[in-house]
C-alpha positions, 0 to 999 in steps of 0.5 A: 769113111769106108769106100764100100759105103752101105755095102760093108758089114761094119760101116767102117773098113780097116785099111786092109779091108779095102786094099784086099782088091788091089791087083785083083780082077773081078768080072761082074755080070750084070753090071750095066745096072742096079746092083751089078753097076754098084758092085763094078763101081765099088770094086773098082774104087777099091782097087780092082780091074773090072770086067763089065759084063752086061747083054745091055752092051750100050749101058755096060760100056757106058758103066765101063767108060765112068769106071775107066775115067775115075780110074785114070784109064780111058782104053782097053789097052790102059786096062790091060797095063 
């Protein structure tokens, strides 16, 4: 199944489509909730390093923490490596 799920236009992605984000960094604004959070999670699942930005600091930190745990990274130092 496509890692992008419902966000994928075709519904099934080629391996190259998913790995396109590997090694890239994405800055996602409004990432604490809704579409921003979903985008941050999808990009991280596709291999991108994600910078979670939001005025809702506590919720944004929770999203970043979930993404970091899913990627096996739990500290800012590990994310920068």
